[in-house]
C-alpha angles and dihedrals in degrees: 000000000000104000128022131191122241148126131214144176136180118221116213128200131197115260138168091239119069114256102175109050099178142338134195129193125189139177134180116187092191086082098049092117092057093070121006152112100236097191128084141185118257124171091351092304132104112247115196126351117335092195128102112255118200136171094211101196093046092046089052094051095043094045094053092044097048095040090054091047095047092047091055092044092050092047090048092051089051093047090239138118135223087265089065092061117096096183138017116208109181127177104287098237099136138328094250092058091044095051095041090050093050091048093049092048091046099242114141114245090241087067093048116101112220123183101144089094091070104017100041119215103321092178113215091004094059098087098048091042091052092046092050093048093051094045091050090049090053095241095113110049140172111297095027117129112227127193109204122190139184136189127183153156125310082040108283135153142165148159140211128197114208139168111225 
C-alpha cells in the first residue's frame, strides 16, 4: 500500500520534569515543486491539478538530508547526543527513507520505529500513530527519549525530542 488513512494527536500534561527538550521546524518554498499538490479549490471548483506531484529521487535525497540536519540541530538545542536517544520515529514515508535517515544520523535500526509496512504513509498522522503503537506494545516506556521527525510537501520538515 502506498498511502494509508489515519489521524493522530499527542496529549501533553504539565509536569515538574521537562518532557519536550527541543523542537525545530523548517520550510523552504524553493522546493515546492518537488512535492506538492499544485491545484486548489476556488468558488467550489478545482483549479489546476488536484493530484500529488512528486519527484521521487529528489524527495528521497532531500528527506534524508534534512531529517539528518534537523535531528542534529534538535539534539544540539537540547544539549544531547545521538547516544541519548532511545527511539527514532520519523515520518513514515517509506522504509528506504527511514533506514537511510537512521543510518545517516547514527541510530541503530533496532531503535528505529517502522510502521509504514502495515499503516502505509499516513502523512502527518504517521508519527503519532507510530508512537501510539509502540507505547501500547510496551516498547516505548516512561523515561525513554524519543526523537520524532516529519517531512512534507511544500517542502517542510521538523523534529522534536521528548522524554516520555
